[in-house]
C-alpha angles and dihedrals in degrees: 000000000000111000115229095208108147134196112275088250142348104274111199088198087077126057091190130030124179125183122195098328116191129181124187125188104193106302092341117098106206098172119030115190102324114183121184141169114195110194115233110257096016136121104238122189123208104201132186144121120273111291094020094124101258096126090047090048091052092048092053091049091051095046094243087124128015121237121247086226139355132049139253136205117205123186087339095308126119088206109057093201090064085064095050097110088059096048130083115200132189108190121209089243104070117214132177129156103256096214095048121102118247093242092049093044090058094044091048093054087051092051087055087065097046099272111142110244097240092054090043090057091048093052090045091056092052094047093046089053092047091053097045094253102108092115090059097051095107096033119110115254090239089067095056127095118251090257094048092048089052091049090052091052091047091052088050087054092059102030092104093051096245124203090217125039118192114190118183110203091333095173097054113122094007121124119230097269091050091047091053089050091050091049088053092050091052091051091047093051091048091051087053089058105264123139111228129200120182133174122216144153091205102091097193091072094052091048091054097042113026133091092183133015138189119211113210121195126169092353094304133101105251095177135003119178144079123327092245090053092055093049089048091063087074125066119241113266121235122215109195130182116185136185090218119071095199144004142106092313090071089078087067090064119081114249092243094057112130133208119242117178095331092317131113112231121193144135116273109262118247092256096065134237098302098066090042093052092048092051093050092048097045090044094056100246096150096221113221096172135355123181130174116208127196111226116249128232092261092060088046090050093052092048097046096040091045094049091048092050091047090051091048092050089048090058091052115103119225115248 
């Protein structure tokens, strides 16, 4: 039975709150106790490998499907569908009527959210002009390139000026130019006050755009927090090139250090850079170059998602 536990109070700091969401499809558990808090006005990334449960989680948050257990609060409503006129949603499976003109497609999507058609057409004209597509306003969708068609659907997603915008794998199928345009559109909507949630398995987009991310693996939240917090889970990486090939200084380098193109590559030891530098100098390393690099979100994602998957596999009982 679906539990009706609610957050202790409506917290306007969060556009979306989810508590222990579970979704079963027959004997398969696709989402297993996901809890999230999406700050109002933020750009929030839902990250995870394919099949991790991202799309199922988004559909539960939007009320497209009901959870098997748990609860959600969207724009202050206990029933997400009550907030539908204030939400823009781009599903992973794109869909436009091929014979419909671009302008009409955008206006139609607005009408589905309660925007009168005449106003939708006016807004569509303005958005098409802003995105360099004014000449295509009266062209059938079937005549547009894949990138153009996806842009049309994105414009239809925001035509009614939603408070919450949910984009499921929005960068899929776009070339680099259109990906950059979409990133700017996301930033612009956030500056206008919208809360944006997007799912992706391409971590570079999240690193450039997001203030907070949730990493989902095997249907569970493995991490939820700031991008910097995720990166801070990994130690900085040292890249060292020395004149000497051996000597007492080698004891300062971890045993699992590897050689890449003549450089030693290893995690910064717990003591920090000062003891390492002193040991290298005193040990006669003859430092040519030494760089300390902060791990990116991609490395943090691989580590966190990998650890979560490994932990889950460790709980599985052999048959």
